[in-house]
MARTI-405204 format. One record per residue (C-alpha): y, z, x. Coordinates in steps of 0.5 Angstrom, whole numbers, padded with zeros to 4 digits, always signed. Layout:
// residues N
YZX;...
//
This chain:
// residues 287
+0174+0225+0184;+0174+0232+0185;+0181+0232+0185;+0182+0228+0179;+0177+0232+0176;+0181+0238+0177;+0187+0235+0174;+0183+0232+0168;+0181+0239+0166;+0189+0240+0164;+0189+0243+0157;+0194+0238+0154;+0196+0230+0155;+0203+0232+0158;+0199+0237+0163;+0194+0232+0165;+0200+0226+0166;+0204+0231+0170;+0198+0233+0174;+0196+0226+0175;+0203+0224+0177;+0204+0230+0182;+0197+0228+0185;+0199+0221+0186;+0205+0223+0190;+0201+0227+0194;+0196+0222+0196;+0201+0217+0197;+0205+0222+0201;+0199+0222+0206;+0198+0215+0206;+0206+0214+0207;+0206+0218+0213;+0199+0215+0216;+0202+0208+0215;+0208+0209+0219;+0206+0214+0224;+0199+0209+0225;+0203+0203+0226;+0208+0206+0231;+0203+0209+0235;+0199+0203+0235;+0205+0199+0238;+0205+0204+0244;+0198+0206+0245;+0194+0201+0242;+0189+0201+0236;+0183+0205+0239;+0187+0211+0241;+0190+0211+0234;+0183+0211+0231;+0181+0217+0235;+0187+0221+0233;+0186+0219+0226;+0179+0222+0226;+0181+0229+0230;+0187+0230+0224;+0182+0229+0219;+0179+0236+0221;+0186+0239+0219;+0185+0239+0212;+0179+0243+0212;+0182+0250+0213;+0187+0248+0207;+0181+0246+0203;+0178+0253+0203;+0184+0257+0203;+0188+0253+0197;+0183+0250+0193;+0180+0255+0187;+0173+0254+0187;+0171+0254+0180;+0167+0249+0175;+0170+0244+0171;+0169+0245+0163;+0164+0240+0161;+0167+0235+0156;+0163+0230+0152;+0156+0229+0152;+0153+0233+0158;+0147+0228+0159;+0149+0221+0160;+0143+0216+0158;+0143+0209+0159;+0144+0207+0152;+0150+0211+0152;+0153+0208+0159;+0152+0201+0156;+0155+0203+0149;+0161+0206+0154;+0162+0199+0158;+0161+0195+0152;+0166+0199+0147;+0172+0194+0146;+0177+0199+0148;+0174+0200+0155;+0171+0193+0156;+0178+0190+0155;+0182+0196+0159;+0177+0195+0165;+0177+0187+0165;+0185+0186+0163;+0188+0192+0166;+0184+0196+0171;+0182+0190+0175;+0188+0186+0175;+0193+0191+0177;+0188+0193+0183;+0188+0186+0185;+0195+0186+0185;+0196+0192+0190;+0193+0187+0195;+0199+0184+0196;+0201+0190+0200;+0195+0192+0203;+0192+0185+0205;+0197+0179+0204;+0203+0183+0207;+0201+0184+0213;+0198+0177+0214;+0204+0174+0212;+0208+0178+0216;+0204+0177+0222;+0205+0170+0221;+0212+0171+0222;+0211+0175+0229;+0213+0181+0225;+0211+0187+0230;+0207+0193+0227;+0212+0198+0226;+0216+0193+0221;+0210+0192+0218;+0209+0200+0217;+0216+0201+0214;+0214+0196+0209;+0208+0201+0207;+0214+0206+0208;+0218+0203+0202;+0212+0203+0197;+0210+0210+0199;+0217+0212+0198;+0217+0209+0191;+0210+0213+0189;+0212+0220+0192;+0219+0220+0189;+0221+0215+0184;+0214+0216+0180;+0214+0223+0179;+0222+0223+0176;+0220+0217+0172;+0214+0220+0169;+0218+0226+0167;+0223+0222+0164;+0218+0218+0160;+0214+0224+0158;+0221+0228+0156;+0222+0222+0151;+0215+0222+0149;+0214+0214+0151;+0207+0212+0149;+0202+0211+0155;+0200+0204+0153;+0207+0202+0152;+0208+0205+0159;+0202+0202+0162;+0204+0195+0159;+0211+0195+0162;+0208+0197+0169;+0204+0191+0169;+0210+0187+0167;+0214+0190+0173;+0208+0188+0177;+0208+0181+0175;+0216+0181+0177;+0214+0184+0184;+0210+0177+0185;+0215+0173+0182;+0220+0176+0186;+0216+0174+0193;+0215+0167+0190;+0222+0166+0189;+0224+0169+0196;+0218+0167+0200;+0221+0171+0206;+0220+0178+0210;+0226+0181+0206;+0223+0178+0200;+0216+0181+0201;+0220+0188+0202;+0224+0187+0196;+0217+0185+0192;+0214+0191+0195;+0219+0196+0192;+0218+0193+0185;+0211+0194+0186;+0211+0201+0188;+0215+0202+0182;+0210+0199+0178;+0204+0203+0181;+0208+0209+0181;+0208+0209+0173;+0202+0204+0172;+0197+0209+0176;+0199+0215+0172;+0200+0211+0165;+0193+0208+0166;+0190+0215+0167;+0193+0218+0161;+0191+0212+0156;+0184+0212+0159;+0183+0219+0157;+0185+0218+0150;+0180+0213+0149;+0175+0215+0144;+0169+0212+0148;+0172+0216+0154;+0172+0223+0150;+0165+0221+0148;+0162+0221+0155;+0166+0226+0158;+0172+0226+0162;+0169+0227+0169;+0164+0222+0168;+0169+0217+0165;+0174+0218+0171;+0168+0216+0176;+0167+0210+0172;+0174+0208+0172;+0175+0210+0179;+0169+0205+0181;+0172+0199+0177;+0179+0201+0181;+0175+0200+0187;+0172+0194+0185;+0179+0191+0184;+0181+0193+0190;+0175+0190+0194;+0176+0184+0191;+0183+0183+0192;+0183+0181+0199;+0178+0175+0197;+0182+0173+0191;+0189+0173+0195;+0185+0169+0201;+0182+0164+0196;+0189+0163+0192;+0193+0163+0198;+0189+0157+0201;+0192+0153+0196;+0199+0154+0199;+0203+0161+0199;+0207+0160+0194;+0202+0156+0189;+0197+0162+0191;+0202+0168+0189;+0205+0164+0183;+0197+0163+0181;+0196+0170+0181;+0202+0172+0178;+0201+0168+0172;+0194+0170+0171;+0196+0178+0171;+0202+0176+0166;+0196+0173+0162;+0191+0179+0162;+0197+0183+0161;+0199+0180+0154;+0192+0179+0152;+0191+0186+0153;+0197+0188+0149;+0195+0183+0143;+0188+0185+0143;+0189+0193+0143;+0195+0192+0137;+0189+0188+0133;+0184+0193+0134;+0189+0198+0132;+0191+0195+0126;+0184+0194+0124;+0182+0201+0125;+0188+0203+0121;+0186+0198+0115;+0179+0201+0116;+0182+0208+0115;+0186+0206+0109;+0180+0204+0106;+0176+0210+0107;
//
């Protein structure tokens, strides 16, 4: 949250969008290296020693934190004091409520295709840990290299953040549909690449759209980002359970059901947000 708060202090939407794109690339570059190195080491020395090495490597970040991070307080935006009434209004506001319910949580659940379903599915096919780690590598490459390039292109074209967000969700649906059509290890790898492209654009565009919501500006960007992160984690937390229950009906049926639900939530958000925009425009015209 400290890193996201730092990016949120950007002076323009373009600067914040670029910052979130670079931040996501940096985070997933580390996750990318960790997934591949951890998987390859686990194959050779076992999981226990990998955990010990991972614990020791965390300390490497400490000197860089003190040397490279500017120790300054962020500019306060919105209301400094957040009351229970203000918090209730924030979550029940139609913009934030439907954004969390129809976009944030479903997209986080879909990511569990990589973090939960893919390792379980690959293990059932007797795929070794090294090859499973390479699947994570493909996702990370999309996040690190393709994401910033795409966001730079879309920013240059001044594409609306909401349209980008909806498009990324539809690409996520395509990812699950690809595996549903080709339920093999290679099909899963192709689906992961498509999912990586979806998330590389979706995570940044979600941040951009969320930061522009009036309810977000009212309570302050730092407060709002913490709640957004909590909703994202709620989706990630429930993702394995959702995939587990769905796949218990059958692999193809379960993945198809999740893809269909994701498509419905995406279309629903698009229709609801367009209706809200038309109502707001009509109200402004009457005013």
